Structures are given as C-alpha cells and as structure tokens.
Backbone as CSV, one residue per row, in Angstrom:
resi,resn,N_x,N_y,N_z,CA_x,CA_y,CA_z,C_x,C_y,C_z
1,UNK,4.801,-15.598,-2.606,4.244,-14.452,-1.950,3.801,-13.419,-2.679
2,UNK,2.705,-12.583,-2.343,1.984,-11.848,-3.452,2.080,-10.461,-2.763
3,UNK,2.734,-9.524,-3.430,2.820,-8.149,-2.919,2.137,-6.981,-3.911
4,UNK,1.541,-6.261,-3.198,0.685,-5.231,-3.654,1.503,-4.034,-3.694
5,UNK,1.739,-3.183,-4.814,2.240,-1.757,-4.600,1.299,-0.591,-5.224
6,UNK,1.007,0.346,-4.210,0.239,1.576,-4.474,1.339,2.648,-4.549
7,UNK,1.423,3.200,-5.881,2.590,4.005,-6.171,2.022,4.787,-7.625
8,UNK,1.774,6.136,-7.348,1.502,6.922,-8.484,2.639,7.197,-9.481
9,UNK,3.781,6.885,-9.363,5.038,6.994,-10.059,5.031,5.789,-10.970
10,UNK,4.496,5.530,-12.476,4.507,4.382,-12.867,5.930,3.998,-13.189
11,UNK,6.773,4.766,-13.694,8.305,4.226,-13.907,8.913,3.576,-12.709
12,UNK,8.757,4.152,-11.148,9.066,3.602,-10.182,8.259,2.207,-9.879
13,UNK,6.984,2.413,-10.015,6.142,1.060,-9.539,6.577,0.034,-10.711
14,UNK,6.822,0.344,-11.877,7.114,-0.771,-12.913,8.478,-1.491,-12.333
15,UNK,9.397,-0.464,-12.076,10.773,-1.029,-11.752,10.585,-2.073,-10.377
16,UNK,9.735,-1.376,-9.468,9.660,-2.352,-8.178,8.993,-3.717,-8.534
17,UNK,8.011,-3.585,-9.631,7.205,-4.752,-9.954,8.213,-5.699,-10.727
18,UNK,8.886,-5.232,-11.388,10.124,-6.074,-12.269,11.008,-6.652,-11.251
19,UNK,11.507,-5.840,-10.304,12.507,-6.407,-9.431,11.959,-7.251,-8.356
20,UNK,10.949,-7.031,-7.886,10.183,-8.097,-6.998,9.960,-9.486,-7.740
21,UNK,9.471,-9.426,-9.076,9.137,-10.726,-9.672,10.494,-11.353,-10.009
22,UNK,11.542,-10.599,-10.373,12.936,-11.122,-10.380,13.477,-12.102,-9.340
23,UNK,12.744,-11.611,-8.160,13.452,-12.284,-6.889,12.360,-13.124,-6.414
24,UNK,11.460,-13.735,-7.072,10.436,-14.733,-6.791,9.105,-14.247,-6.243
25,UNK,8.784,-13.125,-6.197,7.474,-12.463,-5.676,6.611,-12.768,-6.892
26,UNK,5.321,-12.669,-6.575,4.112,-12.179,-7.706,3.764,-10.481,-7.028
27,UNK,3.960,-9.849,-8.067,3.858,-8.618,-7.629,2.791,-7.707,-8.892
28,UNK,1.843,-6.820,-8.211,1.266,-5.962,-9.045,1.329,-4.705,-8.369
29,UNK,1.045,-3.513,-9.421,0.480,-2.273,-8.891,-0.459,-1.502,-9.377
30,UNK,-0.894,-0.427,-8.264,-1.975,0.297,-8.950,-1.618,1.790,-8.541
31,UNK,-2.165,2.696,-9.164,-1.727,3.997,-9.161,-2.364,4.958,-8.267
32,UNK,-3.492,4.605,-7.738,-4.239,5.641,-6.851,-4.738,4.845,-5.431
33,UNK,-5.025,5.632,-4.361,-5.324,5.306,-3.298,-6.493,4.334,-3.077
34,UNK,-7.695,4.981,-3.642,-8.848,4.452,-3.535,-8.817,3.133,-4.039
35,UNK,-8.602,2.868,-5.270,-8.304,1.480,-6.095,-7.282,0.478,-5.139
36,UNK,-6.207,1.091,-4.783,-5.165,0.200,-4.140,-5.847,-0.138,-2.728
37,UNK,-6.729,0.554,-1.794,-7.451,0.435,-0.665,-8.368,-0.924,-1.038
38,UNK,-9.114,-0.674,-2.110,-9.983,-1.998,-2.157,-9.255,-3.471,-2.591
39,UNK,-8.143,-3.236,-3.467,-7.362,-4.456,-3.345,-6.629,-4.846,-2.340
40,UNK,-6.169,-3.986,-1.325,-5.528,-4.421,-0.142,-6.450,-5.263,0.687
41,UNK,-7.654,-4.764,0.629,-8.735,-5.370,1.553,-9.343,-6.784,1.180
42,UNK,-8.873,-7.015,-0.180,-9.351,-8.524,-0.785,-8.977,-9.740,0.002
43,UNK,-7.788,-9.394,0.518,-7.159,-10.474,1.492,-6.219,-11.661,0.748
44,UNK,-5.703,-11.198,-0.405,-5.066,-12.161,-1.433,-3.571,-11.649,-1.549
45,UNK,-3.319,-10.488,-0.795,-2.084,-10.058,-0.887,-1.154,-10.578,0.460
46,UNK,0.097,-10.586,0.440,0.846,-10.944,1.736,1.327,-9.687,2.392
47,UNK,1.621,-8.854,1.565,2.320,-7.347,1.822,2.180,-6.311,0.815
48,UNK,2.105,-4.906,1.389,1.932,-3.955,0.703,3.117,-2.947,0.757
49,UNK,3.208,-2.462,-0.066,4.526,-1.288,-0.548,3.617,-0.003,-0.891
50,UNK,3.573,0.879,0.013,2.498,1.894,-0.079,3.166,3.282,-0.092
51,UNK,2.919,4.086,-1.097,3.482,5.456,-1.030,2.574,6.336,-0.431
52,UNK,3.192,7.157,0.260,2.523,8.027,1.159,1.947,9.497,0.476
53,UNK,2.229,9.768,-0.801,1.690,11.004,-1.591,1.093,10.233,-2.857
54,UNK,-0.309,10.169,-2.653,-1.059,9.492,-3.793,-2.255,10.452,-4.223
55,UNK,-2.707,10.493,-5.408,-3.884,11.378,-5.798,-5.049,10.874,-5.048
56,UNK,-5.696,11.725,-4.747,-7.289,11.488,-4.276,-6.946,11.145,-2.721
57,UNK,-6.908,9.513,-2.354,-6.610,9.177,-1.142,-5.132,8.913,-0.790
58,UNK,-4.757,10.029,-0.068,-3.246,9.618,0.252,-2.956,8.347,0.667
59,UNK,-1.730,8.045,0.902,-1.262,6.639,1.566,-1.327,6.692,2.970
60,UNK,-1.456,7.555,3.681,-1.717,7.748,5.372,-3.132,7.666,5.471
61,UNK,-4.168,8.076,4.771,-5.334,7.385,4.757,-5.707,6.233,4.232
62,UNK,-5.030,5.822,3.346,-5.328,4.447,2.736,-4.963,3.568,4.062
63,UNK,-3.865,3.786,4.770,-3.159,2.979,5.748,-4.490,2.908,7.059
64,UNK,-4.723,4.213,7.224,-5.535,4.300,8.447,-6.899,3.480,8.375
65,UNK,-7.318,3.845,6.942,-8.666,2.814,6.640,-8.516,1.400,6.473
66,UNK,-7.346,1.129,6.243,-6.677,-0.531,6.267,-6.988,-1.063,7.698
67,UNK,-6.428,-0.288,8.803,-6.324,-0.810,10.141,-7.632,-0.616,10.617
68,UNK,-8.560,0.354,10.260,-9.685,0.556,10.851,-10.600,-0.705,10.520
69,UNK,-10.220,-1.303,9.369,-10.891,-2.457,8.885,-10.339,-3.891,9.350
70,UNK,-9.408,-3.387,10.399,-8.859,-4.608,11.141,-7.904,-5.425,10.234
71,UNK,-7.577,-5.037,9.027,-6.526,-5.775,8.347,-5.100,-5.702,9.036
72,UNK,-4.622,-6.925,9.011,-3.109,-7.246,9.550,-2.076,-7.165,8.387
73,UNK,-2.204,-6.726,7.159,-1.598,-6.737,6.248,-0.183,-5.993,6.349
74,UNK,0.857,-6.637,6.272,2.152,-6.087,6.746,2.340,-4.843,5.404
75,UNK,2.549,-3.598,6.082,2.867,-2.510,5.283,4.057,-1.950,5.314
76,UNK,4.711,-1.622,4.281,5.956,-0.878,4.178,5.727,0.413,3.350
77,UNK,5.865,1.585,4.277,5.704,2.725,3.348,6.892,3.115,2.913
78,UNK,6.723,3.622,1.564,7.990,4.092,0.851,7.455,5.691,0.250
79,UNK,8.070,6.559,0.750,7.591,7.718,0.392,8.578,9.076,0.441
80,UNK,8.416,10.204,-0.252,9.355,11.210,-0.326,8.994,11.894,1.000
81,UNK,8.310,11.619,1.775,7.758,12.436,2.864,8.418,11.868,3.957
82,UNK,9.972,12.396,4.335,10.543,11.544,5.247,10.964,12.573,6.565
83,UNK,10.036,13.250,7.017,10.460,14.062,8.246,10.080,13.059,9.316
84,UNK,10.653,13.681,10.395,10.429,12.729,11.711,8.787,12.651,11.795
85,UNK,8.244,13.703,11.866,6.722,13.842,12.121,5.935,12.878,11.131
86,UNK,6.382,12.795,9.772,5.663,11.953,8.999,6.055,10.478,9.045
87,UNK,7.376,10.224,9.600,7.529,8.746,9.836,6.649,8.283,11.229
88,UNK,6.574,9.174,12.102,5.789,8.890,13.324,4.367,8.731,12.965
89,UNK,3.841,9.621,12.136,2.656,9.399,11.854,2.365,8.196,10.984
90,UNK,3.046,7.875,10.145,3.130,6.807,9.510,2.784,5.470,10.257
91,UNK,3.934,5.350,11.393,4.057,4.361,12.269,2.785,4.109,13.180
92,UNK,2.376,5.419,13.665,1.197,5.555,14.462,-0.095,5.080,13.636
93,UNK,0.089,5.183,12.370,-1.324,4.776,11.772,-1.259,3.298,11.663
94,UNK,-0.045,2.500,11.733,-0.099,1.321,11.649,0.845,0.796,10.544
95,UNK,1.693,1.452,9.983,2.773,0.817,9.180,3.669,0.186,9.834
96,UNK,4.351,-1.093,9.275,5.119,-1.989,9.964,6.697,-1.419,9.638
97,UNK,7.074,-0.551,8.623,8.105,-0.161,8.371,8.040,1.167,7.388
98,UNK,8.966,1.987,7.419,8.812,3.274,6.813,10.319,3.447,6.002
99,UNK,10.201,3.596,4.621,11.490,4.067,3.821,11.354,5.373,3.068
100,UNK,12.307,6.082,3.411,12.261,7.429,2.557,12.778,7.039,1.237
101,UNK,12.351,7.762,0.121,12.860,7.914,-1.147,14.117,8.902,-1.129
102,UNK,15.109,8.630,-1.858,15.431,7.455,-2.812,15.870,6.498,-1.819
103,UNK,15.664,5.088,-2.528,16.388,3.943,-1.735,17.040,3.161,-2.641
104,UNK,17.834,2.035,-1.893,18.288,0.809,-2.574,17.533,-0.277,-2.468
105,UNK,17.088,-0.853,-3.690,16.505,-1.867,-3.759,16.672,-2.846,-2.807
106,UNK,17.975,-3.510,-2.640,18.274,-4.476,-1.842,17.954,-4.233,-0.460
107,UNK,17.849,-3.135,0.173,17.461,-2.621,1.375,15.862,-2.761,1.438
108,UNK,15.323,-2.502,0.428,13.963,-2.633,0.211,13.367,-4.062,0.333
109,UNK,14.158,-4.763,-0.093,13.940,-6.353,-0.227,14.126,-6.994,1.352
110,UNK,15.085,-6.464,1.925,15.537,-6.945,3.271,14.496,-6.526,4.179
111,UNK,13.917,-5.305,4.062,12.898,-4.791,5.004,11.623,-5.323,4.582
112,UNK,11.090,-5.719,3.475,10.050,-6.427,3.131,10.185,-7.730,3.572
113,UNK,11.063,-8.433,3.800,11.212,-9.844,4.339,11.039,-9.441,5.797
114,UNK,11.687,-8.518,6.179,11.269,-8.417,7.875,9.967,-8.074,8.291
115,UNK,9.312,-7.371,7.576,7.827,-6.996,8.014,6.956,-8.207,7.546
116,UNK,7.351,-9.093,6.730,6.440,-10.444,6.506,6.809,-11.640,7.515
117,UNK,7.760,-11.198,8.169,8.000,-12.177,9.186,7.378,-11.840,10.603
118,UNK,6.944,-10.470,10.589,6.254,-10.148,11.929,5.421,-11.318,12.500
119,UNK,5.019,-11.199,13.998,3.951,-11.907,14.167,2.686,-11.762,14.014
120,UNK,2.192,-10.503,13.859,0.814,-10.199,13.225,0.399,-10.661,12.114
121,UNK,1.580,-10.810,11.138,1.324,-11.703,10.005,1.373,-12.938,10.095
122,UNK,1.296,-13.682,8.975,1.618,-15.117,8.926,3.047,-15.568,8.954
123,UNK,3.501,-15.896,10.284,4.626,-15.633,10.911,5.866,-16.576,10.272
124,UNK,5.323,-17.674,9.862,6.593,-19.061,9.686,7.445,-18.517,8.530
125,UNK,8.759,-18.611,8.677,9.858,-18.563,7.739,9.811,-20.192,7.296
126,UNK,9.584,-20.871,8.251,9.773,-22.540,7.818,8.288,-22.972,8.137
127,UNK,7.795,-23.787,7.070,6.389,-24.207,7.306,6.642,-25.587,7.150
128,UNK,5.758,-26.467,7.958,6.116,-27.574,8.063,4.759,-28.528,7.997
129,UNK,4.331,-29.492,7.313,3.331,-30.110,7.246,3.723,-31.810,7.063
130,UNK,3.571,-32.511,8.461,4.089,-34.076,8.259,5.457,-33.647,8.005
131,UNK,6.275,-34.468,6.979,7.578,-34.466,6.856,7.846,-33.681,5.792
132,UNK,6.837,-32.611,5.492,7.227,-31.794,4.167,7.584,-30.417,4.672
133,UNK,8.730,-29.774,4.520,9.238,-28.457,5.067,9.368,-27.498,3.916
134,UNK,8.970,-26.470,3.867,9.087,-25.173,3.126,9.659,-24.137,3.769
135,UNK,11.045,-23.821,3.293,11.669,-22.548,3.775,11.547,-21.658,2.971
136,UNK,10.757,-20.320,3.575,10.134,-19.528,2.532,11.300,-18.594,1.927
137,UNK,12.190,-18.042,2.744,13.071,-16.968,2.125,14.081,-17.625,1.429
138,UNK,14.659,-18.825,1.711,15.433,-19.700,0.998,14.719,-20.248,-0.268
139,UNK,13.658,-20.269,-0.312,12.786,-20.796,-1.756,12.903,-22.374,-1.735
140,UNK,13.060,-23.212,-0.457,13.585,-24.639,-0.594,12.551,-25.379,-0.074
141,UNK,12.382,-26.479,-0.607,11.394,-27.444,-0.204,11.907,-28.838,-0.121
142,UNK,11.688,-29.593,1.060,12.282,-30.892,1.323,10.974,-31.844,1.808
143,UNK,10.998,-32.954,1.300,10.170,-34.043,2.015,10.965,-35.173,2.467
144,UNK,11.045,-35.536,3.631,11.762,-36.690,4.114,13.088,-36.516,3.999
145,UNK,13.321,-35.224,4.095,14.688,-34.953,3.787,15.297,-34.685,2.417
146,UNK,14.512,-35.122,1.502,14.594,-34.944,-0.227,14.434,-33.876,-0.653
147,UNK,15.245,-33.082,-1.463,14.856,-31.703,-1.959,13.828,-31.906,-3.123
148,UNK,13.129,-30.912,-3.353,12.078,-31.003,-4.266,12.226,-29.501,-5.158
149,UNK,12.447,-29.605,-6.352,12.577,-28.613,-7.211,11.378,-28.273,-7.723
150,UNK,10.890,-26.897,-7.645,9.625,-26.134,-7.960,9.813,-25.144,-8.718
151,UNK,8.837,-24.700,-9.774,8.934,-23.605,-10.398,8.127,-22.481,-9.314
152,UNK,8.290,-21.378,-9.714,7.672,-20.211,-9.080,6.235,-20.280,-8.637
153,UNK,5.326,-20.732,-9.597,3.985,-20.951,-9.547,3.735,-22.109,-8.418
154,UNK,4.566,-23.261,-8.684,4.550,-24.443,-7.913,4.626,-23.999,-6.385
155,UNK,5.478,-23.234,-6.147,6.125,-22.974,-4.851,4.916,-22.249,-4.150
156,UNK,4.231,-20.956,-5.203,3.426,-20.213,-4.588,2.244,-20.879,-3.914
157,UNK,1.775,-22.036,-5.175,0.584,-22.668,-4.424,0.929,-23.529,-3.351
158,UNK,1.970,-24.170,-3.196,2.494,-25.062,-2.128,2.402,-24.253,-0.936
159,UNK,2.923,-22.980,-0.822,3.267,-22.137,0.249,1.681,-21.510,0.851
160,UNK,0.852,-21.506,-0.186,-0.596,-20.683,0.122,-1.386,-22.202,0.629
161,UNK,-1.197,-23.318,0.286,-1.624,-24.511,0.774,-1.248,-24.716,2.224
162,UNK,0.047,-24.698,2.486,0.732,-24.959,3.812,0.245,-23.966,4.635
163,UNK,0.264,-22.648,4.482,-0.107,-21.730,5.576,-1.671,-21.665,5.796
164,UNK,-2.234,-22.486,4.893,-3.791,-22.581,5.233,-4.113,-24.165,5.325
165,UNK,-3.354,-25.106,5.845,-3.435,-26.112,5.907,-4.640,-26.521,6.644
166,UNK,-5.643,-27.458,6.225,-6.793,-27.704,6.710,-8.031,-27.137,6.169
167,UNK,-7.778,-25.952,5.556,-8.683,-25.176,4.726,-8.876,-25.780,3.379
168,UNK,-10.021,-25.498,2.772,-10.539,-25.856,1.533,-10.127,-24.656,0.690
169,UNK,-9.358,-24.411,-0.375,-9.029,-23.362,-1.104,-9.433,-23.730,-2.503
170,UNK,-10.319,-22.702,-3.018,-11.092,-22.778,-4.299,-10.063,-22.648,-5.305
171,UNK,-10.623,-23.016,-6.575,-9.662,-22.707,-7.719,-9.359,-21.026,-7.782
172,UNK,-10.381,-20.449,-7.497,-10.541,-19.013,-7.805,-9.578,-18.559,-6.778
173,UNK,-9.534,-18.915,-5.672,-8.793,-18.357,-4.703,-7.216,-18.420,-4.822
174,UNK,-6.941,-19.846,-5.390,-5.500,-19.999,-5.567,-5.248,-19.247,-7.007
175,UNK,-5.970,-18.857,-7.907,-5.674,-18.168,-8.830,-5.418,-16.630,-8.442
176,UNK,-6.273,-16.144,-7.646,-6.222,-14.743,-7.075,-4.941,-14.449,-6.392
177,UNK,-4.489,-15.593,-5.753,-3.414,-15.608,-4.802,-1.974,-15.713,-5.461
178,UNK,-1.998,-16.772,-6.565,-0.611,-16.913,-7.331,-0.363,-16.331,-8.561
179,UNK,-1.325,-15.828,-8.946,-1.359,-15.223,-10.526,-1.395,-13.569,-10.306
180,UNK,-1.055,-12.800,-10.995,-1.514,-11.507,-11.017,-2.813,-11.436,-11.429
181,UNK,-3.715,-10.401,-10.964,-5.133,-10.233,-10.923,-5.540,-9.886,-12.388
182,UNK,-4.371,-9.448,-13.419,-5.027,-9.205,-14.761,-4.354,-10.391,-15.557
183,UNK,-4.430,-11.537,-14.976,-4.337,-12.681,-15.931,-5.635,-13.024,-16.356
184,UNK,-5.681,-13.277,-17.886,-6.957,-13.700,-18.300,-7.462,-14.969,-17.638
185,UNK,-8.410,-15.429,-17.035,-8.831,-16.639,-16.449,-10.294,-17.008,-16.751
186,UNK,-10.769,-18.013,-17.305,-12.024,-18.488,-17.556,-12.145,-19.436,-16.442
187,UNK,-13.391,-19.332,-15.740,-13.552,-20.104,-14.757,-13.521,-21.650,-15.064
188,UNK,-13.847,-21.879,-16.459,-13.799,-23.339,-16.786,-12.519,-23.835,-17.063
189,UNK,-11.587,-22.895,-17.005,-9.836,-23.302,-17.429,-9.544,-24.220,-16.328
190,UNK,-8.540,-25.215,-17.042,-8.085,-26.154,-15.722,-6.484,-25.727,-15.498
191,UNK,-6.221,-24.131,-15.525,-4.826,-23.955,-15.422,-4.463,-24.236,-13.855
192,UNK,-5.351,-23.947,-12.843,-5.002,-24.243,-11.471,-4.808,-25.732,-11.353
193,UNK,-5.654,-26.618,-11.880,-5.689,-28.229,-11.877,-4.187,-28.634,-12.262
194,UNK,-3.851,-27.986,-13.405,-2.702,-28.481,-14.294,-1.614,-28.408,-13.153
195,UNK,-1.548,-27.129,-12.819,-0.250,-26.784,-11.912,-0.407,-27.745,-10.480
196,UNK,-1.511,-27.870,-10.169,-1.612,-28.805,-8.720,-1.143,-30.163,-8.951
197,UNK,-1.720,-30.635,-10.285,-1.165,-32.056,-10.718,0.503,-31.985,-10.752
198,UNK,0.896,-30.979,-11.346,2.499,-31.004,-11.368,2.919,-30.943,-9.882
199,UNK,2.666,-30.363,-8.901,2.798,-30.173,-7.596,2.484,-31.530,-6.847
200,UNK,1.576,-32.214,-7.193,1.446,-33.374,-6.549,2.417,-34.485,-7.077
201,UNK,2.937,-34.279,-8.395,3.791,-35.545,-8.646,4.990,-35.104,-8.099
202,UNK,5.553,-34.120,-7.748,6.625,-33.662,-6.996,6.539,-34.027,-5.446
203,UNK,5.391,-33.727,-4.805,5.375,-33.786,-3.397,4.591,-35.151,-2.922
204,UNK,3.856,-35.708,-3.810,3.220,-36.860,-2.922,3.277,-38.162,-3.771
205,UNK,3.733,-38.170,-5.070,3.799,-39.298,-5.817,4.807,-40.264,-5.160
206,UNK,4.713,-41.397,-4.920,5.533,-42.405,-4.266,5.496,-42.359,-3.087
207,UNK,4.538,-41.719,-2.257,4.647,-41.505,-0.871,3.368,-42.077,-0.230
208,UNK,3.493,-42.686,1.025,2.382,-43.621,1.345,1.175,-42.469,2.035
209,UNK,2.025,-41.187,2.552,0.817,-40.180,2.862,0.892,-39.192,1.926
210,UNK,-0.323,-39.227,1.449,-0.721,-37.872,0.695,-1.118,-36.695,1.383
211,UNK,-0.565,-35.482,1.017,-0.828,-34.390,1.634,-1.911,-33.477,1.045
212,UNK,-1.585,-33.500,-0.393,-2.550,-32.488,-0.888,-4.000,-33.379,-1.456
213,UNK,-4.936,-32.695,-1.115,-6.214,-33.561,-1.473,-7.317,-32.806,-2.379
214,UNK,-8.117,-33.318,-3.066,-9.163,-32.605,-3.684,-10.411,-32.821,-3.145
215,UNK,-11.061,-31.486,-3.000,-12.355,-31.544,-2.564,-13.272,-31.346,-3.731
216,UNK,-13.788,-32.415,-4.201,-14.732,-32.322,-5.219,-15.670,-31.430,-5.594
217,UNK,-15.431,-30.832,-6.771,-16.493,-29.476,-7.043,-16.050,-28.223,-6.379
218,UNK,-14.938,-28.358,-5.567,-14.678,-27.049,-4.650,-13.426,-26.512,-4.914
219,UNK,-12.102,-27.366,-4.675,-10.827,-26.983,-4.677,-9.998,-28.209,-4.161
220,UNK,-8.947,-27.584,-3.300,-7.910,-28.360,-2.701,-7.630,-28.045,-1.224
221,UNK,-7.125,-28.831,-0.642,-6.873,-28.694,0.773,-5.242,-29.350,1.048
222,UNK,-4.574,-29.016,2.001,-3.468,-29.334,2.594,-3.969,-30.062,3.994
223,UNK,-3.618,-31.438,4.118,-4.036,-32.402,5.081,-2.976,-32.719,5.973
224,UNK,-2.820,-32.539,7.245,-1.680,-32.932,8.099,-2.003,-34.513,8.520
225,UNK,-1.543,-35.472,8.348,-1.935,-36.856,8.582,-1.990,-36.933,10.193
226,UNK,-2.974,-37.597,10.566,-2.905,-38.004,11.918,-2.173,-39.075,12.444
C-alpha cells in the first residue's frame, strides 16, 4: 500500500515516512500543497496523510480541490489546527478522519488502517482470486491453503494485481505504485519483470491454473479462471 504525506515539517514528515516503511507501507512525502495535490491526483497512492497548515495552498484547499476532482483517495488530516470548527471544516471538505498534533504513531497507524477500509476506497481487507487469498492488514498470502512468504515488493505487486484483476497493468504503472517516485528507473530496465518472475514462482509454479499473465509488449494482468 502506497501512502502520500503532504507535510511541510521535514523532521515530522521524515519520521512518518520511516515509521510507515517499517510497518510495510511504501511512503513518500512532499512539503507543499500545490505539488502534493498534483501527486495525489496521479492515482498511484492508496491514502493521503495531509497537514492542514501548508505554505501556499493549505491542506483544506488541497482537500477541497481533491474532492472537486472526484478523487475518492482516503484522507487522514494531521494538523495543529484542532478546534471543533477546524475539524468540522476538514470533515465537511471530505476528510475521512482528523488527528490533532501531537499524536501517537500507533494511533495514526490504526486510523490509517480504518480510512483505507472504508467503502469509498478499495474496500477489501481480504482479496481473493480463485484459491489465492491475500490478507491486507496481516500481510499474509495463501494459495490452496498453503502459506506463501513474500517480500514487501512482491506483496505490493500482488496486492496491486489482485485489486485490479482483469486489468492490464503496465510496467510503469507497477513501478509507480510499488516503488517510491524518486526511484531511478530506465524504461528499458527489467526491474519489474524480475520481481514479477519472483512472484510467479511463488504463486503459480506447480499450479494447474496460472493467475499472473503477461500481455506481450504491455505489462501484466491477474486473471480469474473461468
């Protein structure tokens, strides 16, 4: 799961980024509202942690424009503006939850899990394709009842494929979703292919039904057998 942090306090943002990565998320941050809004609208993030007080475009305006663009990206506002009026404004503008600073990181993780479970987001905590089962929060995968051990990157790719089963995902789409955007990537690189091959060996090898398919010249897709 990929999380965007829009926060102008570099120390806090880096701490959040580090903590999220230690808990299995892909996370990256940006320090101003305008750049953050552009990134939030790319569609590659699964949730947004948004500061209310930002230079230039503040967090409330970022949220208003995000919802005006019909984005359903789950948003957790994290801000020093903790008055009742501020909380009401944030929620009315479309925030899914609102946490005042200072905060406990374990509570932030719990609230982040909650907002990414809401029906307007991609809702499933348990994803199923044929006999393949992925439990999002537990970060567990089974096929035919047999456990499958995956790395963070393999898990991220598999979750992305399962959430969008039947869709063709290009290598660039997978790269943008699973790796931080500042990762150096040459379009001719086989990095995504290497990880998909690792994943195939764990998920499909030795199975009569293959779930991960290559679309020649385009990318990959997860297919539900008929």
